[in-house]
N, C-alpha and C positions, 0 to 999 in steps of 0.2 A: 073402354078406354082406361079405366083404373087398372084393369088386368095388365095391359101393356106397360103402364107406368111402374107397376110392382115388379115386373120382370126386367124392364129396361134399366131402371135406376140402379139396382144392385150390380147388374152386368157392367154398366158404365163405371161405377166406383171400382170394381175389380180391375178393369182395363186401365184406368188412370193410375191406380195404385201400382200395378205391375210396371207401367211405363216409368213412373217416378223411381221405382226401385232399381230399374235397369239403366238409369241415367249414368252416363259416363263422365269422367273428369277429363278436361282438356288441360294438358300441362305444357307450358312453354319452357324451354330449357336450352342450355348451352352444353355442348359435349365436344370431345376430341378423340381423334385416333392418331396414334403415334406411328412413325416410321413408314412413310413420310407423314409429317404432321398435317392433319386436316382438322379444321374447326367447323362445328355445326351449330346453327341456331335454328330451332324448329319447334313445332308443336306436335303433340301426339295425344291420342285418346287412350286412357288407361281405365280399367274397371276398378271396382271396389270403392272404399271410402274416399271421399274427396278431401281428407285432411292432407296437409302438406307433407307430413311424415310418411303416411301410407302411400301417397302418390309418388313420392321420391323413391321409396323402397321398390315399388313396382317398376318404375321407370329405370332405375339402376339395373334391375335384373334384365329388362328388355334390351337395354343398350349393351350390356355385357355380352349377350348372345350374338350381337352384331360386331363385337370387337371394339366398342366405344366406351369411353370413360365419361361419366357424368361430371360436369364441372359445376353447374349451378342450375337450380330450378328458379325461374324468373316469376312464374305465376301458376296458380292452380285455380281452375274455375269449373263449375258444373256446366255440362252441355245442355 
């Protein structure tokens, strides 16, 4: 029984640590697209650090690829 505990516990710690490291950030934002004007209010999952500055930079890049302009980040939270 002690053998199983010695193997299982470190494996569990590794799995939980990897899951925490992969946790994504959920960002609530407002964006727009011009010509014709379209306004968006949505949430999206972004990777990386969950600081507001990092999440904003990542979101701005993602939205630009879709032809959108970020207007405001309303909230950033860990998933």
